[in-house]
Structures are given as structure tokens and as C-alpha cells.
C-alpha positions in Angstrom: 20.2 31.8 -0.8 20.5 28.7 -2.5 19.6 27.1 0.7 16.2 29.2 0.4 15.2 28.0 -2.8 15.9 24.8 -1.9 13.6 25.2 1.3 11.2 26.6 -0.8 11.2 23.2 -3.5 10.7 20.9 -1.1 7.8 23.0 0.9 6.1 23.2 -2.3 6.8 19.8 -3.4 5.6 18.8 0.4 2.9 20.9 -0.1 1.4 19.1 -3.3 2.5 15.2 -2.3 0.5 16.4 0.6 -2.6 17.6 -1.0 -2.4 14.3 -3.2 -2.2 12.1 -0.2 -5.0 13.6 1.1 -7.0 12.8 -1.9 -6.3 9.7 -2.2 -7.0 9.1 1.7 -10.3 10.7 1.1 -11.0 8.5 -1.7 -9.6 5.2 -0.6 -12.8 3.6 -1.4 -12.9 4.2 -4.6 -9.6 2.4 -5.2 -11.1 -0.4 -4.1 -14.6 -0.7 -5.4 -14.6 -2.0 -8.9 -18.2 -1.0 -9.5 -16.9 2.4 -8.6 -14.1 2.6 -10.3 -15.8 1.6 -13.7 -18.3 3.9 -12.6 -15.6 6.5 -12.8 -13.8 5.9 -15.5 -16.6 5.1 -18.0 -18.0 8.7 -17.0 -14.8 9.9 -18.4 -15.5 8.9 -21.6 -12.8 9.4 -24.2 -10.7 10.1 -21.6 -10.8 6.7 -20.0 -7.4 5.7 -20.9 -5.7 9.3 -19.4 -7.7 9.2 -16.2 -6.7 5.4 -16.0 -3.2 5.9 -16.4 -3.4 9.0 -13.8 -4.6 6.8 -11.1 -2.2 4.1 -11.7 0.3 6.9 -11.1 -1.5 8.3 -7.6 -1.6 5.2 -6.4 2.2 4.3 -6.8 2.6 7.3 -5.4 1.3 7.6 -2.0 1.4 3.7 -1.6 -1.9 2.3 -2.3 -1.8 -1.4 -3.9 -3.2 -0.5 -7.5 -3.9 -5.0 -8.3 -7.6 -3.3 -8.7 -7.0 -1.0 -11.5 -5.2 -4.1 -13.1 -7.8 -6.3 -13.1 -9.6 -3.4 -14.2 -7.5 -2.4 -17.1 -8.0 -6.3 -18.1 -11.8 -5.8 -17.7 -12.1 -2.3 -19.5 -9.8 -2.7 -21.9 -8.6 -5.9 -22.7 -5.7 -8.2 -22.1 -3.2 -6.4 -24.3 -4.1 -2.6 -24.4 -5.3 -2.8 -20.8 -1.7 -4.5 -19.7 -0.1 -1.6 -21.8 -2.0 1.3 -19.7 -1.3 -0.4 -16.6 2.2 -1.0 -17.2 3.0 3.2 -18.3 1.0 4.1 -15.0 2.7 1.9 -12.8 6.4 2.8 -14.3 5.7 6.2 -14.4 4.2 5.8 -11.0 7.2 4.3 -9.4 9.5 6.6 -11.4 7.7 10.0 -9.7 8.0 8.0 -6.2 11.8 6.9 -7.1 12.3 11.1 -7.7 10.3 11.9 -4.7 12.5 10.2 -2.5 16.0 10.9 -3.7 14.9 15.3 -4.2 13.7 15.1 -0.7 15.6 12.1 1.6 18.7 10.9 -0.2 21.3 13.4 1.1 19.2 13.3 4.7 19.5 9.5 4.5 23.3 9.1 3.8 23.8 11.9 6.3 23.0 9.3 8.8 23.8 6.1 7.5 26.6 6.1 5.2 29.0 5.2 7.5 26.9 1.8 7.8 29.2 -0.8 6.4 26.0 -2.4 4.8 24.6 0.6 3.2 27.9 1.5 1.4 27.5 -2.0 0.2 24.7 -1.9 -1.4 25.0 1.4 -2.4 28.4 0.4 -4.5 26.1 -2.5 -5.3 23.1 -0.5 -7.2 26.0 2.2 -8.9 27.6 -1.1 -10.6 24.8 -3.3 -11.7 21.9 -1.1 -10.9 19.7 -2.7 -13.6 20.1 -6.5 -12.7 19.1 -5.3 -9.1 16.1 -3.7 -10.4 15.0 -6.2 -12.2 16.0 -8.6 -9.8 13.4 -7.2 -6.9 10.6 -7.0 -9.4 10.8 -10.3 -10.3 10.6 -11.6 -6.5 7.1 -12.4 -5.6 7.0 -11.0 -1.9 8.6 -7.7 -2.8 6.8 -4.6 -1.8 6.3 -2.4 -5.0 5.9 0.7 -3.3 7.7 0.5 -0.9 10.9 -0.6 -2.9 9.7 2.3 -5.3 11.2 4.7 -2.5 14.1 3.0 -1.5 15.8 2.6 -4.2 15.9 6.3 -4.3 18.0 6.7 -1.8 20.4 4.7 -3.3 22.4 5.7 -6.3 21.0 3.8 -8.8 20.5 5.8 -12.1 16.3 6.6 -13.1 17.4 5.2 -16.2 18.0 1.8 -14.9 15.1 2.0 -11.9 12.9 2.5 -15.0 13.5 0.3 -17.6 14.6 -2.1 -14.6 11.1 -1.7 -13.6 9.5 -1.6 -17.0 10.7 -5.2 -17.9 10.2 -6.5 -14.3 6.6 -5.9 -13.9 5.5 -6.7 -17.3 5.0 -10.7 -16.4 2.7 -10.2 -13.7 1.4 -7.0 -15.2 0.0 -9.4 -18.0 -1.1 -12.3 -15.7 -3.1 -9.5 -13.3 -4.7 -7.9 -16.5 -5.3 -11.5 -17.9 -7.4 -12.6 -14.9 -8.8 -9.2 -14.9 -10.2 -10.4 -18.3 -11.4 -13.8 -17.9 -12.6 -13.3 -14.7 -15.0 -10.7 -16.3 -15.8 -13.4 -19.2 -16.1 -16.1 -16.6 -18.8 -13.7 -15.1 -20.5 -13.1 -18.9 -20.9 -16.9 -18.6 -18.3 -17.7 -20.9 -16.4 -20.5 -19.0 -13.5 -20.6 -16.3 -10.9 -22.1 -18.5 -9.3 -18.7 -19.5 -9.2 -17.6 -15.9 -7.8 -21.2 -14.6 -5.0 -20.5 -17.2 -4.5 -17.1 -15.9 -4.2 -18.3 -12.6 -1.9 -20.7 -13.7 0.2 -18.3 -15.5 0.1 -16.0 -12.3 1.6 -19.5 -10.3 4.0 -19.8 -12.4 5.6 -16.6 -12.5 5.5 -16.9 -8.5 7.9 -20.1 -8.6 9.8 -18.8 -11.5 12.2 -16.8 -9.1 12.4 -19.9 -6.5 12.8 -22.1 -9.1 15.7 -20.1 -10.7 17.6 -19.8 -7.4 17.7 -23.6 -6.8 18.7 -23.6 -10.4 21.8 -21.7 -9.8 22.3 -23.1 -6.0 22.9 -26.9 -8.0 
């Protein structure tokens, strides 16, 4: 009886995820066209912020890079509000993807890989130092954001550690890309290139920070 209930839950969850994926793929050009996104959010009027956050969540859940959304957030909402809305959407979407992997795939994955020493060691590390692990991965400049969300869901990392590690870890990068979006708009309006130069410099420093920190530890 319980197995039947779980199968039904899996079925309807898969149907929901499938519908979301189909909608996102059919509207993929929307996520890649800045002007189309601007027009779409403008059409929501006072609901532009919820629509923006929802778009972030959907894009993150199905694996669509949301960098353009972060840039657009800066252009539309400004540095601080744009950073906040992007941070909320990206963290919520990442946590949703984490739960999908844990709810649908973790048991299946463990049955097949629990005997492997590498998986056991990683899982133990996630169980004991989960927040630091999530934070380190989020700070890594070449970390595949969307893939990592699902991979963490296959481990023993608590959802609270994943949530807070993601929130803290992506905050600096979110601010940087939001700043670039705002500064890019100002540059296009003829307000000068210095803000854009500073924003790009800030992003460059963030990209080098994990490498410099690692070299300092090794020395």
C-alpha cells in the first residue's frame, strides 16, 4: 500500500516537472532574449517582482543558466533590490532542485553506489561538514551551479546546510552580476563606463579569490 502511494507521488511529481521542463524549453528564447524578458516583466506591472523570482526558480530547477536574469535584475530593479530578488529566486530554485534529487533519486543512487568508497567518503564529509562543503563549492569559480544542486541532493547534506551555504556562497557573485547589469544599462544610456569597469573588476576579484585563498593555505 505504501509503495503504491509513493509511486503515485513520484508519478505526479514527474508529471509536474515534465510540464515545467516542456514550458521552459518552449519558451527558452524568452530566457535568452534581454528585451523579451524586459517586456515580459513589464507586462506584469505590480507583479513584476514575484514573476522575476518565479522565473529564477523555474530556470534553476530545470537547469537553464540564470545569469541573464541576474543581469536583468540589476537593470530593472537596481543594485540592492535586484541582488535581493535574484538571491531569493536562485536560492529557492536551488533548494527545490535539491529536494527533487533527494525525493526521487537518492534511494536509487545509494542502492547502486553506496558500496563505492569514494561515495561513502563524500557522503560522510557532507554529513559532518555540510555547510563548509556547500560554501566551498559555491565559491568555486567554475562550479556548475545547476548540476551541483542535484548532486548535493544525492548526499546526506542537511537541507538547512545546503540552503544557508548556497545563500551565503552565491551572494557575492549575485551582487557582482547585478551590478554589471545596472552599470551596463547606465553605460548604454551614456552615463560613462567607470561603473561598468568597476563592476567587471569586482567580478574578476571574486573569481580569483578562491584560487588566491587556496595558494595561501598551501604556502
